[in-house]
C-alpha positions as CSV (number, residue, x, y, z in Angstrom):
1,M,22.7,55.9,43.3
2,Y,22.5,59.0,41.1
3,G,19.3,60.8,40.8
4,H,18.5,61.3,37.8
5,N,11.3,43.4,12.4
6,G,13.2,45.4,9.8
7,P,11.9,48.1,7.5
8,R,9.8,46.9,4.6
9,R,11.1,47.4,1.0
10,T,8.7,49.1,-1.4
11,S,9.1,46.5,-4.1
12,E,10.7,43.1,-4.6
13,S,13.0,44.6,-7.3
14,A,14.4,47.2,-5.0
15,R,18.1,46.8,-4.2
16,P,18.7,45.4,-0.7
17,C,20.1,48.0,1.6
18,S,22.9,45.7,2.7
19,Q,24.3,46.0,-0.8
20,I,24.4,49.8,-0.9
21,P,28.0,50.9,-0.2
22,P,28.7,53.4,2.6
23,L,30.1,56.9,2.2
24,P,33.5,57.9,3.7
25,R,33.0,60.0,6.9
26,S,34.3,63.1,5.1
27,L,31.2,63.1,2.9
28,A,28.6,62.8,5.6
29,Y,25.2,64.3,5.2
30,T,25.4,68.1,5.8
31,S,22.9,69.5,3.3
32,S,20.5,70.8,5.9
33,L,23.2,72.5,8.0
34,S,25.8,73.8,5.6
35,R,26.0,77.6,5.4
36,S,27.0,77.5,1.8
37,S,24.3,77.7,-0.9
38,D,26.5,75.8,-3.3
39,H,27.0,73.1,-0.8
40,F,23.2,73.0,-0.3
41,Q,22.7,72.4,-4.0
42,Q,25.4,69.8,-4.3
43,S,24.4,67.9,-1.2
44,A,20.8,67.7,-2.2
45,L,21.7,66.6,-5.7
46,Y,24.1,63.9,-4.4
47,R,21.6,62.5,-2.0
48,L,18.9,62.4,-4.7
49,F,21.2,60.8,-7.2
50,Y,22.1,58.1,-4.7
51,I,18.5,57.3,-3.9
52,C,17.5,57.2,-7.5
53,K,20.4,55.0,-8.5
54,H,20.3,52.5,-5.7
55,W,16.8,52.4,-4.4
56,S,15.3,52.0,-7.8
57,G,17.1,48.8,-8.3
58,R,19.0,50.1,-11.4
59,H,22.4,49.8,-9.7
60,T,25.1,48.7,-12.2
61,N,28.7,47.9,-11.7
62,D,30.0,51.1,-13.2
63,K,32.0,53.2,-10.8
64,V,30.2,56.1,-9.3
65,P,32.2,59.1,-7.9
66,A,32.6,58.7,-4.2
67,Q,31.1,62.1,-3.5
68,L,27.8,60.9,-5.0
69,Y,27.3,58.3,-2.3
70,L,25.2,58.9,0.7
71,R,26.7,57.8,4.0
72,R,23.5,56.7,5.6
73,R,22.8,53.6,3.5
74,S,20.3,51.6,5.6
75,A,17.3,53.9,5.2
76,C,14.9,51.3,3.7
77,G,11.1,51.2,3.4
78,T,9.3,53.8,5.3
79,T,12.5,55.5,6.4
80,M,13.6,55.8,2.8
81,A,10.2,57.3,2.0
82,S,10.9,59.8,4.8
83,H,14.3,60.6,3.2
84,F,12.6,61.2,-0.2
85,A,10.1,63.5,1.5
86,R,12.8,65.5,3.2
87,I,14.8,66.0,0.0
88,L,12.0,66.6,-2.4
89,S,9.8,68.8,-0.3
90,T,12.5,71.5,-0.2
91,K,11.3,72.8,-3.6
92,R,8.3,75.0,-3.2
93,H,5.5,75.6,-5.6
94,V,6.4,72.5,-7.6
95,G,4.7,69.1,-7.4
96,I,8.1,67.5,-7.1
97,L,7.0,64.7,-4.8
98,S,5.1,63.1,-7.7
99,L,8.3,62.9,-9.7
100,V,10.4,59.7,-9.4
101,G,12.8,59.6,-12.4
102,A,15.0,61.9,-14.2
103,G,12.6,64.8,-13.5
104,S,13.3,64.5,-9.8
105,L,17.0,64.5,-10.4
106,T,16.8,67.5,-12.7
107,A,14.6,69.4,-10.2
108,G,17.2,68.8,-7.5
109,I,19.7,70.9,-9.5
110,F,17.6,74.0,-8.9
111,L,17.4,73.7,-5.1
112,S,18.8,76.8,-3.5
113,R,19.6,77.7,0.1
114,D,16.7,80.1,0.3
115,Q,14.4,77.5,-1.0
116,H,15.7,74.9,1.4
117,V,15.3,77.2,4.4
118,N,11.7,77.8,3.4
119,A,11.5,74.1,3.5
120,G,8.4,73.2,1.6
121,S,5.0,74.7,1.6
122,Q,4.3,77.9,3.5
123,V,2.3,77.6,6.6
124,R,-1.2,78.7,5.8
125,R,-2.6,81.4,8.1
126,L,-5.9,83.1,8.3
127,Y,-4.5,86.0,10.4
128,P,-1.3,88.1,10.0
129,A,1.8,87.4,12.0
130,S,1.1,90.5,14.3
131,A,-2.2,88.8,15.4
132,E,-0.4,85.5,16.1
133,Y,2.6,86.9,18.0
134,P,2.6,85.4,21.5
135,D,2.3,87.5,24.7
136,L,5.7,87.3,26.2
137,R,5.5,90.3,28.5
138,K,5.9,88.3,31.7
139,H,8.3,85.7,30.3
140,N,11.9,85.1,31.4
141,N,13.5,82.6,29.1
142,C,16.0,82.9,26.3
143,M,13.4,82.5,23.5
144,A,11.3,85.3,24.9
145,S,14.4,87.6,25.1
146,H,15.1,87.2,21.4
147,L,11.7,86.6,19.7
148,T,10.7,90.1,18.5
149,P,7.6,90.7,16.4
150,G,9.9,91.2,13.4
151,V,11.7,87.8,13.8
152,Y,8.3,86.1,14.4
153,A,6.9,87.6,11.2
154,K,9.9,86.5,9.2
155,L,9.9,82.9,10.5
156,C,6.3,82.0,11.4
157,D,5.4,81.0,7.8
158,K,8.3,78.6,7.4
159,A,8.5,74.9,8.2
160,T,11.1,72.2,8.0
161,P,10.8,69.4,5.5
162,N,9.0,67.4,8.3
163,G,6.4,70.3,8.7
164,F,7.9,71.4,12.1
165,T,7.0,75.2,12.5
166,L,8.2,78.1,14.6
167,D,5.1,77.8,16.7
168,N,5.9,74.2,17.4
169,A,9.5,75.2,18.4
170,I,8.5,77.9,20.8
171,Q,5.4,76.4,22.4
172,T,7.2,75.1,25.5
173,G,8.6,78.6,26.1
174,V,5.3,80.3,25.6
175,D,3.6,77.9,28.0
176,N,6.3,78.2,30.7
177,P,7.1,81.8,31.3
178,G,10.0,81.1,33.8
179,H,11.6,78.6,36.1
180,P,12.3,79.1,39.9
181,F,15.9,77.9,39.7
182,I,17.3,78.5,36.2
183,K,16.7,80.6,33.1
184,T,15.4,78.1,30.6
185,V,15.9,78.1,26.9
186,G,12.2,78.2,26.0
187,M,12.3,76.4,22.6
188,V,13.2,73.0,21.1
189,A,14.1,71.5,17.7
190,G,11.9,69.0,16.0
191,D,14.5,67.8,13.6
192,E,18.0,68.5,12.4
193,E,16.8,71.0,9.9
194,S,15.2,73.2,12.6
195,Y,18.5,74.8,13.6
196,E,18.9,76.0,10.0
197,V,15.3,76.9,9.1
198,F,14.8,79.0,12.3
199,A,18.4,80.1,12.6
200,D,17.4,83.7,13.0
201,L,16.0,82.8,16.4
202,F,18.0,79.8,17.4
203,D,21.4,81.5,16.8
204,P,20.9,84.3,19.3
205,V,19.4,81.9,21.8
206,I,22.4,79.7,21.4
207,K,24.7,82.6,21.8
208,E,23.1,83.7,25.1
209,R,22.8,80.2,26.5
210,H,26.4,79.1,25.6
211,N,28.4,82.0,27.0
212,G,28.7,84.0,23.8
213,Y,29.3,81.1,21.4
214,D,28.5,82.3,17.9
215,P,27.3,79.5,15.7
216,R,27.7,81.5,12.5
217,A,31.4,82.1,13.1
218,M,32.8,79.5,15.5
219,T,33.4,75.8,15.3
220,H,33.0,73.2,18.1
221,P,35.8,70.8,19.2
222,T,35.3,67.2,20.3
223,D,37.7,65.3,22.5
224,L,36.9,61.9,24.1
225,E,40.5,61.1,25.3
226,S,39.9,60.6,29.0
227,S,43.6,60.2,29.7
228,K,43.9,64.0,29.4
229,V,41.8,64.7,32.5
230,R,43.8,65.6,35.6
231,S,43.0,64.5,39.1
232,G,39.3,63.5,39.3
233,M,39.1,61.8,42.7
234,F,36.9,63.8,45.0
235,D,36.7,63.7,48.8
236,E,33.9,61.2,49.4
237,R,33.0,62.9,52.7
238,Y,31.4,65.5,50.6
239,V,30.7,63.9,47.1
240,L,28.1,61.1,47.2
241,S,28.0,60.1,43.5
242,S,29.5,61.1,40.1
243,R,27.9,61.0,36.7
244,V,28.7,62.0,33.1
245,R,25.9,62.0,30.5
246,T,25.3,63.1,27.0
247,G,22.8,62.6,24.2
248,R,22.9,61.4,20.6
249,S,20.4,61.7,17.8
250,I,20.0,59.3,14.8
251,R,20.4,61.2,11.6
252,G,17.4,61.1,9.3
253,L,14.8,60.6,12.0
254,S,12.8,63.4,13.7
255,L,13.6,64.4,17.2
256,P,11.1,63.6,20.1
257,P,9.0,66.8,19.9
258,A,8.1,66.0,16.2
259,C,8.7,62.3,15.6
260,T,5.9,60.0,14.5
261,R,5.2,56.7,16.2
262,A,7.0,54.9,13.4
263,E,10.1,57.1,13.7
264,R,10.2,56.6,17.4
265,R,10.0,52.8,17.0
266,E,12.7,53.0,14.3
267,V,15.0,54.8,16.8
268,E,14.4,52.0,19.3
269,R,15.1,49.3,16.7
270,V,18.3,50.9,15.4
271,V,19.8,51.6,18.8
272,V,18.9,48.3,20.4
273,D,20.3,46.3,17.4
274,A,23.5,48.2,17.7
275,L,23.9,47.9,21.5
276,A,23.7,44.1,21.2
277,G,27.3,44.3,20.0
278,L,28.7,45.7,23.2
279,G,31.0,43.4,25.1
280,G,33.2,43.1,28.1
281,D,32.2,45.3,31.1
282,L,29.9,47.2,28.8
283,S,27.7,44.1,27.9
284,G,24.2,44.2,29.1
285,H,20.5,44.1,28.3
286,Y,17.6,46.2,27.0
287,Y,14.4,46.7,29.0
288,S,11.4,48.0,27.2
289,L,9.0,50.0,29.2
290,T,6.1,48.3,27.4
291,Q,7.4,44.8,28.3
292,M,8.9,45.1,31.8
293,T,6.7,44.3,34.8
294,E,5.6,47.2,37.0
295,K,7.8,45.8,39.7
296,E,10.9,45.9,37.5
297,Q,10.1,49.4,36.3
298,Q,9.6,50.7,39.8
299,Q,12.8,49.1,41.0
300,L,14.8,50.8,38.3
301,I,13.1,54.2,39.1
302,D,13.8,53.7,42.8
303,D,17.4,52.9,42.0
304,H,17.5,56.2,40.0
305,F,18.4,54.2,36.8
306,L,15.3,54.7,34.8
307,F,13.4,57.8,33.6
308,D,9.8,58.1,34.6
309,K,7.1,59.5,32.3
310,P,7.9,63.2,31.9
311,V,5.8,65.4,34.2
312,S,7.8,68.6,33.8
313,P,5.8,71.1,31.8
314,L,9.1,72.0,30.0
315,L,8.9,68.6,28.4
316,T,5.2,67.9,28.2
317,C,4.5,71.3,26.5
318,A,7.2,70.3,23.9
319,G,5.3,67.1,23.1
320,M,7.9,64.7,24.5
321,A,5.4,62.5,26.5
322,R,3.2,61.6,23.5
323,D,2.3,57.9,23.2
324,W,4.0,57.1,26.5
325,P,5.5,54.5,27.0
326,D,5.6,53.3,23.4
327,A,9.2,52.6,22.1
328,R,10.8,53.8,25.3
329,G,13.2,51.8,27.4
330,I,16.6,51.5,29.0
331,W,19.7,49.6,28.2
332,H,22.3,49.1,30.9
333,N,25.4,47.0,31.5
334,N,25.4,44.3,34.1
335,E,26.9,46.5,36.7
336,K,24.4,49.3,36.0
337,T,27.3,51.8,35.6
338,F,26.7,52.4,31.9
339,L,23.2,53.2,30.8
340,I,21.4,54.3,27.7
341,W,17.9,55.8,27.8
342,I,16.0,55.5,24.6
343,N,13.4,58.0,23.4
344,E,13.1,60.2,26.5
345,E,14.0,63.9,25.8
346,D,16.4,62.8,23.0
347,H,16.8,59.7,20.9
348,T,19.4,58.5,23.3
349,R,20.9,59.5,26.6
350,V,24.3,57.9,27.3
351,I,25.1,57.8,31.0
352,S,28.2,56.7,33.0
353,M,27.7,56.8,36.8
354,E,28.6,55.3,40.1
355,K,28.6,56.0,43.8
356,G,31.4,57.9,45.3
357,G,33.8,60.5,44.0
358,N,35.9,58.8,41.3
359,M,35.0,61.1,38.4
360,K,38.1,60.1,36.4
361,R,36.9,56.5,36.3
362,V,33.3,57.5,35.4
363,F,34.6,59.7,32.5
364,E,36.9,56.9,31.2
365,R,34.0,54.5,31.0
366,F,31.9,57.2,29.4
367,C,34.4,57.9,26.6
368,R,35.1,54.2,26.0
369,G,31.4,53.3,25.9
370,L,30.4,56.3,23.7
371,K,33.1,55.4,21.1
372,E,31.9,51.8,21.0
373,V,28.2,52.9,20.7
374,E,29.1,55.2,17.7
375,R,31.1,52.5,16.1
376,L,28.2,50.0,16.3
377,I,25.7,52.5,15.1
378,T,27.9,53.3,12.1
379,E,28.4,49.6,11.3
380,K,24.6,49.3,11.0
381,G,24.7,52.0,8.4
382,W,23.5,54.9,10.5
383,E,25.2,57.9,12.1
384,F,24.7,60.6,14.6
385,M,23.5,64.1,13.9
386,W,26.6,66.4,13.9
387,N,28.0,69.4,12.2
388,E,31.1,71.4,12.9
389,R,29.4,74.6,14.1
390,L,26.8,73.1,16.5
391,G,28.6,69.8,17.4
392,Y,26.1,67.0,18.2
393,I,22.5,67.9,17.5
394,L,20.0,67.4,20.3
395,T,16.4,68.4,21.0
396,C,17.2,71.3,23.4
397,P,19.6,74.0,22.3
398,S,21.1,73.9,25.8
399,N,22.6,70.5,25.0
400,L,24.2,71.3,21.7
401,G,27.9,70.7,21.2
402,T,29.0,68.0,23.6
403,G,25.6,67.4,25.1
404,L,27.7,66.7,28.1
405,R,26.7,67.2,31.7
406,A,29.2,66.0,34.2
407,G,27.9,66.3,37.7
408,V,28.1,65.2,41.3
409,H,25.8,65.0,44.3
410,I,27.6,66.9,46.9
411,K,26.9,67.9,50.6
412,L,27.6,71.6,51.2
413,P,25.8,72.5,54.5
414,N,27.9,75.6,55.2
415,L,28.6,77.0,51.7
416,S,25.0,76.6,50.6
417,K,24.0,79.1,53.3
418,D,26.6,81.7,52.3
419,P,25.2,84.5,50.2
420,R,28.3,84.3,47.9
421,F,27.5,80.7,46.9
422,P,25.5,81.7,43.7
423,K,28.3,84.0,42.5
424,I,31.0,81.4,43.2
425,L,29.1,78.9,41.0
426,E,28.6,81.5,38.3
427,N,32.3,82.4,38.1
428,L,33.2,78.7,38.0
429,R,30.8,78.1,35.2
430,L,28.8,75.6,37.3
431,Q,25.1,75.2,38.0
432,K,23.2,73.7,40.8
433,R,20.0,71.7,40.8
434,G,18.0,69.6,43.3
435,T,19.1,66.0,43.4
436,G,15.8,65.0,41.8
437,G,16.4,67.0,38.6
438,V,15.9,70.4,37.1
439,D,12.4,70.9,38.6
440,T,13.4,70.0,42.2
441,A,14.9,71.9,45.1
442,A,17.8,70.7,47.1
443,V,17.1,68.1,49.8
444,G,18.8,69.4,52.9
445,S,22.2,70.6,51.9
446,T,22.8,68.1,49.1
447,F,23.0,69.6,45.6
448,D,23.5,68.4,42.0
449,I,26.4,70.4,40.7
450,S,27.4,70.3,37.1
451,N,29.0,72.2,34.2
452,L,27.0,75.1,32.8
453,D,28.4,75.0,29.3
454,R,28.0,72.4,26.6
455,L,29.1,74.1,23.4
456,G,32.4,75.6,22.3
457,Q,34.5,73.5,24.6
458,S,35.4,69.8,24.4
459,E,34.3,67.0,26.6
460,V,37.7,66.9,28.3
461,Q,37.6,70.6,28.9
462,L,34.2,70.5,30.5
463,V,34.9,67.6,32.8
464,Q,38.1,69.3,33.9
465,T,36.0,72.4,34.7
466,V,33.8,70.3,36.9
467,I,36.7,68.6,38.6
468,D,38.5,71.9,39.4
469,G,35.2,73.6,40.4
470,V,34.0,70.9,42.7
471,N,37.4,70.7,44.4
472,Y,37.1,74.5,44.9
473,L,33.7,74.1,46.5
474,I,35.0,71.4,48.8
475,E,37.9,73.7,49.8
476,C,35.4,76.4,50.6
477,E,33.2,74.1,52.7
478,K,36.3,72.9,54.7
479,K,37.3,76.5,55.4
480,L,33.8,77.4,56.6
481,E,33.8,74.4,58.9
482,K,36.9,75.9,60.5
483,G,35.4,79.3,60.7
484,Q,37.8,80.7,58.0
485,D,36.8,83.1,55.3
486,I,36.4,82.2,51.7
487,R,36.6,84.3,48.5
488,V,34.8,84.4,45.3
489,P,37.1,83.3,42.5
490,P,37.5,85.4,39.3
491,P,35.3,84.4,36.4
492,L,36.7,81.2,34.9
493,N,37.2,82.8,31.4
494,Q,39.5,85.3,33.0
495,Q,41.6,82.7,34.9
496,K,44.9,81.6,33.5
């Protein structure tokens, strides 16, 4: 197969979360990601109004304007306290966290975009930014290419509402100068707000990694209509297995590099509760790493279904292996063709896979399952992190947008020895890895080939890119078997 008890209320008088009405999707939480200062003020005020009105237990039957409701309605207990902290800590130099009544609401009016981006107290430093600037002279990652002393000085004293700093974001890139197979991103997000607070660094990194996509001027499309994909059945003499995966993050909870133990456990609870509603060929079971036997765990790893404890320095230096294996696990359907990893590199990794070359069927199951998962998450009062410029928000900037990686394990004994192979992949917007993942080399002549892009194109477009590209690679392999010449195709963005 392919390698790769509810929150406590703060008082008995508090209004039960189940009675708090949901928001329409058009009014979803966007305060931390909007580029409009007016929208920042309004969104923060609306969220604060909602919390004060409903969480305090002073809800009445009077009609409240729809735009004042908060879509995410199930943040109770400690999660609600986290929401309060995120909202109120955006006002610097004011002891706003101690305010709970009308004063909090009044203070919310004065929130501005600049104050939000500064996101709470300044990071206290004993030395100037010039003394703290990392030595990147031997580094080759996207972060190192764009982190100038000036950018560092501008951002190093800022933090998100959760306290995630620039130094936290870049640590993995500082500790890992380069990679033998790919140019890595070199930084991660600790929460949804990271992409806004540190936009002066994230934006150029995103633009480099995603083929010129400008998050300040462009919008990201989403398309999960699998019927639009053409062809999709590969020659199984060459393709051994097919997989499509993505990630999804639960809005309101910190991402793995920065989450607390409680937040990580809340992710597990929210997702597992929702997945219990899957039926038909998607029905299955959840297996917690802390509860499964060693034999069960090893079998899942050997079958390439389950993730092992991260050993890649790219992940460990970002803090993703903390408290292992607490609140980690895997959900899979009975056929083990639709899987969801919980609390690995992202809150969730959604995977559809099977042996053989039927990419069309794999993608159909992926789209259908993903829609069902989102529906169930939404019914529970939660939602995924998303905005129109960055698409779905995930830990690594390389996975923004669709978060989608459609790939195959493919045997290319002749083409892989041809010096034109890397250029062919580049022009087809494909990337190769070893079959064991990003840190592994190819085994023999078998490679993991997948789409290079994630952002700026829809899921349907990216899967079609993989289908067309893999078919071209197979065509080249067949020609080389016959002693015929091959050609390097023109860059994909120049093809018609």
